[in-house]
N, C-alpha and C positions, 0 to 999 in steps of 0.2 A: 354644355354641349356646343359643338362646333362643326363647321362644314367646309368642306374643300371642293372647290367647283373646278373640274377640269375641262379646258377648252383647246382642243387640238386646232392648230392654225396651218394652212397651206394657201399662200397667196391670197390674202383676205385684206390686202391694203385698202380696198374702197369699202370695207364692211366694218373695219376696226373701230372707228370713232363711235359710231352708232351703237355697235354692240356694247363697248364699254360704257358709254353713257346709260344704257338700260341696265347693265349690270350694277352700276353704283346704286341704284334704288335698293337693291338687296342689302348692302352694307348698312343701311338705316334700319333694317328689320332684323338682321342676324348679326349680333355683335362679333362674334368669332368666326369670320368668314375669310377665306383666301380664294383668290382667283388665279389658278395655274395655267398658264398659256404655254403650250408645248409647240414649237415652231417645228414643221415637218419639212425642212429644206425648202423654205420658199425662196423664191427668185425676184420678188417683186417689192422688196424692202419692208415687209410686214415685221421682221424681226427688229429692225431698227426703230421702226415707229412705236412698237410695243416696249422697246426699251426706255423710251421716253416717259411712258407711263409708269413702268416699274421703279424708275429712279425717283418718282415724285409720291408713289404709293407704296408703302411696305407691304400692304395685303395683295398687291398684284406681283406675282413671282412669274419669271420668265425663264424658260430652258430650251435648249436645242435638242430635237429628237437625235438620239445616238445611231439609230437605225431607220432608214426611210420606210414609211408606212403608217397607216392610221393605227393599226394595232399596236404597233410598238410605241407610238406616241401616247395612246391611252396607258400602256404599261408603265412608261416613264413617268407620266403624271401621277399614276397610283404611288410609285415608289417615292416620288418626291412629295407627297401630300402629308400633312402634319396632324390633321384634325380626325374626329370619330367618324364622320360620314363623308361619303364621296359621291358627288353627282357628276355625271357626264353631261356637258351642255355645248351644242354645236354652235360654232361661231357665226353662221348664217341666220341665226335668230329665228328658226322654223318653229321652235317650241316656245310656249308662253312663258315669260320670266315669272309670272305670278304663280305657275306651277312649281317652280322651285320651292317657294315658301311653303305650298302645300305638301309637296313631298317631305320637307323636312319636319313639319309638325307631325305628319303620319308616321314617319319612321321613329321619331323619338317618343311620341306618345305610345306607340304600340310596341316598341322594344323589338321589332322585327328585323329580319336580316336584309331585306330589300323591299324597295317599293318600285312595281313595275307599271309604268304608264301605258295606256293603250289608247290610240286614236280612233278605235271601232266600238267604243261601247255607247250607251244610250246618251249619256251628258257629254260626250266628246264633241268638239267642233273642229272641222276640217275646212280650209280654204285654199285656193289655188293648187289642187292637186290634179295633175293632168289624168284623164280617165284611163289611159293605157296603163300608166304606172299603177293607179289605183287597183285595177282588175288584177294585174300580175302579183301585187302585193297581197291582196286578200286570197288568192288562190294558193300562194306559197305559205302564208301564215297558217291557213286552215289545213293544208298538208302537214306541215310541222306540228301543229296542235294534235291531229289525229295520231300520227307516228309516236309521239311522246307522251300521249294520254294526259294532256295537260289543259287546264281551264283558261290559260293564257292565250290571246289572239293577236298579239302585236310584237313578235319577237324581233323584228327588223328595224324597229324604232330605237334611236340613239340613247333617247332621254330616260334615264333611270337613276335611282339612289341607292347606294348600297352601305351596310356597315364596313368600315375599312378593315376590321379585323377578318371579316368573311371574304371580302375582295382579294385581300393579300393571298388567302388560300387559294383562289382561283388561278393565280399565276403558275407558270408562265402563260402568257397569251399565245396561242399558235396562229391566229388569224391575222392576216397582213393588211387587210382593206376594212371596208364597211361591214365585212362579215363578222367583225370583232363584235358588233352589236347583237349578232345572233349567238356567239359563243358564250357570253357571260350570262345571259338569263336562261340558256339551256343548261349550263353547269350549275346554276342555282337550283333549277328544277330536278336534274338528274341526281344531284348529291344531297337532295331533300332538305334544303335550307328552307326557312320560313319567308314568305313573301305575301305582299298585299298588292292587288291590282286596282289602278284607279284610273278614271277617265281624264284625258288630258286635251288640250288645245293644240292645233298644229297649223302652221301656215307654209305653203311653198315658198322657196326662196324669192326675196323681192329685190335683193341687191346683189351684184356679182354673178359669177358662174358657178352652177351646181357641180360638185366633184363626182357625183353619184351616176355612174353609167352602167345600165343593166347589162348590156352586151359584154362589157369588159370583165365584170366582176361576177357574173353568174356562176362559172365554175368554182369560184372561191367560196361562194354560199354552199355549194354542193360538197366541198372538202370539209367545211366546218359542220356541216349537218352529219355527214359520215362519221367524223371524228368524235362528235357529241354522242351519236348513236351507239358508236363501238364502246364509248365509255359507259353508257348506260347498260349495254349488255354485259360488260365486265363487272361492273358495280353489282347488278342483280345476280349475276353467277357467284360472285364472292360472298355475297349476303346468304345465298341459298346453300353454299358449301359450309359456311360457319353455322348456320341453322342446324344443317344436318350433323355436323360435328358436335353441337351441344346436345341433340337428341340422342345420338349414339352414347356419349359420355354419361347422359342421365339414365 
Protein backbone atom coordinates (compact mmCIF):
# COMPACT_ATOMS: atom_id res chain seq x y z
CA UNK A 1 0.00 0.00 0.00
CA UNK A 2 1.11 3.55 -0.64
CA UNK A 3 0.09 7.18 -0.15
CA UNK A 4 0.22 10.36 -2.23
CA UNK A 5 0.03 13.56 -0.21
CA UNK A 6 -1.13 16.56 -2.26
CA UNK A 7 -0.03 19.94 -0.90
CA UNK A 8 -1.24 23.02 -2.84
CA UNK A 9 1.06 26.03 -2.48
CA UNK A 10 0.41 29.72 -2.98
CA UNK A 11 2.90 32.22 -1.53
CA UNK A 12 4.03 29.99 1.35
CA UNK A 13 7.74 30.88 1.43
CA UNK A 14 7.64 31.59 5.20
CA UNK A 15 5.88 28.28 5.91
CA UNK A 16 7.63 25.77 3.65
CA UNK A 17 10.66 24.79 5.77
CA UNK A 18 8.51 24.13 8.82
CA UNK A 19 5.93 22.15 6.82
CA UNK A 20 8.50 19.96 5.06
CA UNK A 21 10.29 19.26 8.34
CA UNK A 22 7.00 17.96 9.78
CA UNK A 23 6.17 15.97 6.65
CA UNK A 24 9.50 14.16 6.80
CA UNK A 25 8.33 12.35 9.94
CA UNK A 26 5.72 10.55 7.81
CA UNK A 27 8.41 9.13 5.54
CA UNK A 28 9.70 7.07 8.47
CA UNK A 29 6.23 5.62 9.15
CA UNK A 30 4.88 5.08 5.61
CA UNK A 31 7.51 3.59 3.35
CA UNK A 32 5.82 4.26 0.01
CA UNK A 33 4.81 7.89 0.25
CA UNK A 34 5.18 10.87 -2.06
CA UNK A 35 4.69 14.56 -1.34
CA UNK A 36 3.20 16.31 -4.37
CA UNK A 37 3.53 20.08 -4.17
CA UNK A 38 1.45 22.01 -6.70
CA UNK A 39 2.53 25.64 -6.99
CA UNK A 40 -0.49 27.79 -7.81
CA UNK A 41 1.24 30.75 -9.50
CA UNK A 42 3.12 31.91 -6.39
CA UNK A 43 5.03 35.19 -6.73
CA UNK A 44 7.17 34.92 -3.57
CA UNK A 45 9.83 32.38 -4.64
CA UNK A 46 7.93 29.41 -3.17
CA UNK A 47 8.47 27.39 -6.36
CA UNK A 48 12.25 27.88 -6.47
CA UNK A 49 12.53 27.08 -2.77
CA UNK A 50 10.61 23.84 -3.24
CA UNK A 51 12.77 23.01 -6.24
CA UNK A 52 15.78 22.71 -3.93
CA UNK A 53 13.96 20.11 -1.83
CA UNK A 54 12.69 18.14 -4.84
CA UNK A 55 16.21 17.86 -6.28
CA UNK A 56 17.49 16.30 -3.05
CA UNK A 57 14.50 14.03 -2.36
CA UNK A 58 12.90 11.83 -5.04
CA UNK A 59 9.72 11.47 -2.98
CA UNK A 60 9.17 15.24 -3.06
CA UNK A 61 7.60 16.03 -6.42
CA UNK A 62 6.97 19.57 -7.62
CA UNK A 63 4.67 20.82 -10.38
CA UNK A 64 3.29 24.14 -11.54
CA UNK A 65 -0.47 24.46 -11.77
CA UNK A 66 -1.69 24.77 -15.36
CA UNK A 67 -4.73 26.90 -14.50
CA UNK A 68 -4.79 29.26 -11.54
CA UNK A 69 -7.03 28.23 -8.67
CA UNK A 70 -7.04 25.86 -5.71
CA UNK A 71 -9.52 23.50 -7.38
CA UNK A 72 -7.36 23.03 -10.46
CA UNK A 73 -4.27 22.65 -8.23
CA UNK A 74 -5.94 19.75 -6.44
CA UNK A 75 -6.98 18.20 -9.76
CA UNK A 76 -3.44 18.54 -11.10
CA UNK A 77 -2.14 16.78 -7.99
CA UNK A 78 -4.64 13.95 -8.39
CA UNK A 79 -3.60 13.39 -12.01
CA UNK A 80 0.09 13.47 -11.09
CA UNK A 81 -0.27 11.02 -8.18
CA UNK A 82 1.13 7.49 -8.42
CA UNK A 83 -0.03 5.67 -5.31
CA UNK A 84 -3.18 3.85 -4.11
CA UNK A 85 -4.47 6.51 -1.75
CA UNK A 86 -4.58 10.30 -1.92
CA UNK A 87 -4.67 12.71 0.99
CA UNK A 88 -5.05 16.48 0.60
CA UNK A 89 -2.98 18.35 3.18
CA UNK A 90 -2.82 22.13 3.50
CA UNK A 91 0.60 23.75 3.62
CA UNK A 92 -0.31 25.91 6.62
CA UNK A 93 -0.16 22.83 8.92
CA UNK A 94 -3.61 23.57 10.34
CA UNK A 95 -4.25 19.83 10.42
CA UNK A 96 -2.40 17.44 12.71
CA UNK A 97 0.36 15.54 10.89
CA UNK A 98 -0.33 12.53 13.14
CA UNK A 99 -3.86 12.31 11.74
CA UNK A 100 -2.42 11.49 8.31
CA UNK A 101 -1.16 8.18 9.67
CA UNK A 102 -4.53 7.57 11.38
CA UNK A 103 -6.33 8.23 8.07
CA UNK A 104 -4.01 5.88 6.23
CA UNK A 105 -4.54 3.05 8.72
CA UNK A 106 -8.33 3.51 8.65
CA UNK A 107 -8.70 3.49 4.86
CA UNK A 108 -6.35 0.54 4.32
CA UNK A 109 -7.77 -1.56 7.16
CA UNK A 110 -11.44 -0.96 6.29
CA UNK A 111 -11.04 -0.97 2.49
CA UNK A 112 -13.37 2.02 2.27
CA UNK A 113 -13.54 4.66 -0.48
CA UNK A 114 -12.83 7.67 1.74
CA UNK A 115 -12.13 8.79 5.28
CA UNK A 116 -13.70 12.15 6.10
CA UNK A 117 -12.26 14.03 9.06
CA UNK A 118 -14.39 16.22 11.29
CA UNK A 119 -13.35 18.98 13.66
CA UNK A 120 -16.75 18.83 15.35
CA UNK A 121 -16.91 15.39 16.94
CA UNK A 122 -16.61 14.42 20.60
CA UNK A 123 -12.89 13.59 20.50
CA UNK A 124 -11.87 16.37 18.10
CA UNK A 125 -9.68 19.25 19.27
CA UNK A 126 -9.73 22.80 17.85
CA UNK A 127 -7.29 25.59 18.64
CA UNK A 128 -7.08 29.24 17.52
CA UNK A 129 -10.35 29.27 15.58
CA UNK A 130 -11.91 32.80 15.50
CA UNK A 131 -15.38 32.63 17.02
CA UNK A 132 -17.08 34.39 14.08
CA UNK A 133 -15.65 31.91 11.55
CA UNK A 134 -16.58 29.05 13.87
CA UNK A 135 -20.24 30.16 14.07
CA UNK A 136 -20.52 30.68 10.30
CA UNK A 137 -18.87 27.31 9.69
CA UNK A 138 -21.19 25.39 12.03
CA UNK A 139 -24.31 27.01 10.57
CA UNK A 140 -23.20 26.30 6.99
CA UNK A 141 -22.20 22.69 7.71
CA UNK A 142 -25.43 21.89 9.54
CA UNK A 143 -27.44 23.40 6.68
CA UNK A 144 -25.58 21.22 4.14
CA UNK A 145 -25.99 18.19 6.39
CA UNK A 146 -29.76 18.66 6.44
CA UNK A 147 -30.36 19.22 2.71
CA UNK A 148 -28.18 16.26 1.74
CA UNK A 149 -29.55 13.98 4.48
CA UNK A 150 -26.02 13.25 5.61
CA UNK A 151 -24.44 12.18 8.90
CA UNK A 152 -21.28 14.15 8.09
CA UNK A 153 -20.84 17.59 9.70
CA UNK A 154 -17.58 19.12 8.41
CA UNK A 155 -17.81 19.44 4.63
CA UNK A 156 -15.67 22.59 4.49
CA UNK A 157 -12.61 20.98 6.03
CA UNK A 158 -9.86 20.27 3.47
CA UNK A 159 -8.23 17.34 5.24
CA UNK A 160 -9.53 14.00 3.89
CA UNK A 161 -8.18 10.81 2.33
CA UNK A 162 -9.54 8.98 -0.71
CA UNK A 163 -9.01 5.83 -2.72
CA UNK A 164 -7.26 7.07 -5.87
CA UNK A 165 -9.51 5.05 -8.20
CA UNK A 166 -12.58 6.68 -6.67
CA UNK A 167 -11.10 10.17 -6.69
CA UNK A 168 -10.32 9.92 -10.41
CA UNK A 169 -14.01 9.19 -11.01
CA UNK A 170 -14.92 12.47 -9.27
CA UNK A 171 -13.06 14.49 -11.91
CA UNK A 172 -13.33 17.01 -13.41
CA UNK A 173 -13.39 19.40 -10.46
CA UNK A 174 -15.69 22.36 -11.13
CA UNK A 175 -14.81 24.42 -8.04
CA UNK A 176 -12.12 27.07 -8.40
CA UNK A 177 -11.26 27.89 -4.80
CA UNK A 178 -11.72 26.53 -1.27
CA UNK A 179 -15.15 25.30 -2.37
CA UNK A 180 -13.31 22.31 -3.87
CA UNK A 181 -13.27 20.89 -0.34
CA UNK A 182 -17.07 21.02 -0.32
CA UNK A 183 -17.36 19.47 -3.79
CA UNK A 184 -15.34 16.31 -3.18
CA UNK A 185 -17.12 14.96 -0.06
CA UNK A 186 -20.53 15.91 -1.50
CA UNK A 187 -19.74 13.87 -4.61
CA UNK A 188 -18.67 10.97 -2.39
CA UNK A 189 -22.00 11.12 -0.55
CA UNK A 190 -24.35 11.80 -3.49
CA UNK A 191 -22.75 9.06 -5.61
CA UNK A 192 -23.09 6.66 -2.66
CA UNK A 193 -19.46 5.73 -2.16
CA UNK A 194 -18.46 4.18 1.17
CA UNK A 195 -16.82 6.41 3.76
CA UNK A 196 -15.81 6.57 7.40
CA UNK A 197 -16.03 9.68 9.61
CA UNK A 198 -13.33 10.24 12.20
CA UNK A 199 -12.46 13.03 14.66
CA UNK A 200 -9.39 15.14 13.86
CA UNK A 201 -7.35 17.89 15.49
CA UNK A 202 -7.20 21.33 13.90
CA UNK A 203 -5.22 24.49 14.68
CA UNK A 204 -5.70 27.91 13.12
CA UNK A 205 -2.79 29.10 10.97
CA UNK A 206 0.20 30.13 13.10
CA UNK A 207 2.62 31.20 10.32
CA UNK A 208 2.01 33.34 7.25
CA UNK A 209 -1.28 34.77 5.99
CA UNK A 210 -4.55 32.87 5.64
CA UNK A 211 -5.82 32.60 2.04
CA UNK A 212 -9.39 31.89 3.18
CA UNK A 213 -11.64 34.96 2.82
CA UNK A 214 -15.31 34.33 3.65
CA UNK A 215 -16.64 37.43 1.86
CA UNK A 216 -14.74 36.65 -1.34
CA UNK A 217 -15.62 32.98 -1.72
CA UNK A 218 -19.11 32.80 -0.20
CA UNK A 219 -20.76 32.84 -3.64
CA UNK A 220 -18.39 30.06 -4.79
CA UNK A 221 -19.64 27.81 -2.00
CA UNK A 222 -23.23 28.49 -3.07
CA UNK A 223 -22.33 27.56 -6.66
CA UNK A 224 -20.79 24.25 -5.57
CA UNK A 225 -23.70 23.50 -3.26
CA UNK A 226 -26.22 24.04 -6.06
CA UNK A 227 -24.11 22.03 -8.51
CA UNK A 228 -23.94 19.01 -6.18
CA UNK A 229 -27.61 19.34 -5.22
CA UNK A 230 -28.57 19.33 -8.91
CA UNK A 231 -26.38 16.25 -9.41
CA UNK A 232 -28.09 14.54 -6.48
CA UNK A 233 -31.54 15.26 -7.96
CA UNK A 234 -30.49 13.95 -11.37
CA UNK A 235 -28.99 10.78 -9.87
CA UNK A 236 -32.14 10.13 -7.83
CA UNK A 237 -34.35 10.68 -10.88
CA UNK A 238 -32.15 8.42 -12.99
CA UNK A 239 -32.30 5.67 -10.35
CA UNK A 240 -36.08 6.03 -10.09
CA UNK A 241 -36.50 5.79 -13.89
CA UNK A 242 -34.28 2.70 -14.01
CA UNK A 243 -36.22 1.10 -11.16
CA UNK A 244 -39.54 1.87 -12.90
CA UNK A 245 -38.22 0.36 -16.13
CA UNK A 246 -37.19 -2.83 -14.33
CA UNK A 247 -40.60 -3.13 -12.66
CA UNK A 248 -42.44 -2.75 -15.98
CA UNK A 249 -40.12 -5.22 -17.69
CA UNK A 250 -40.67 -7.84 -15.01
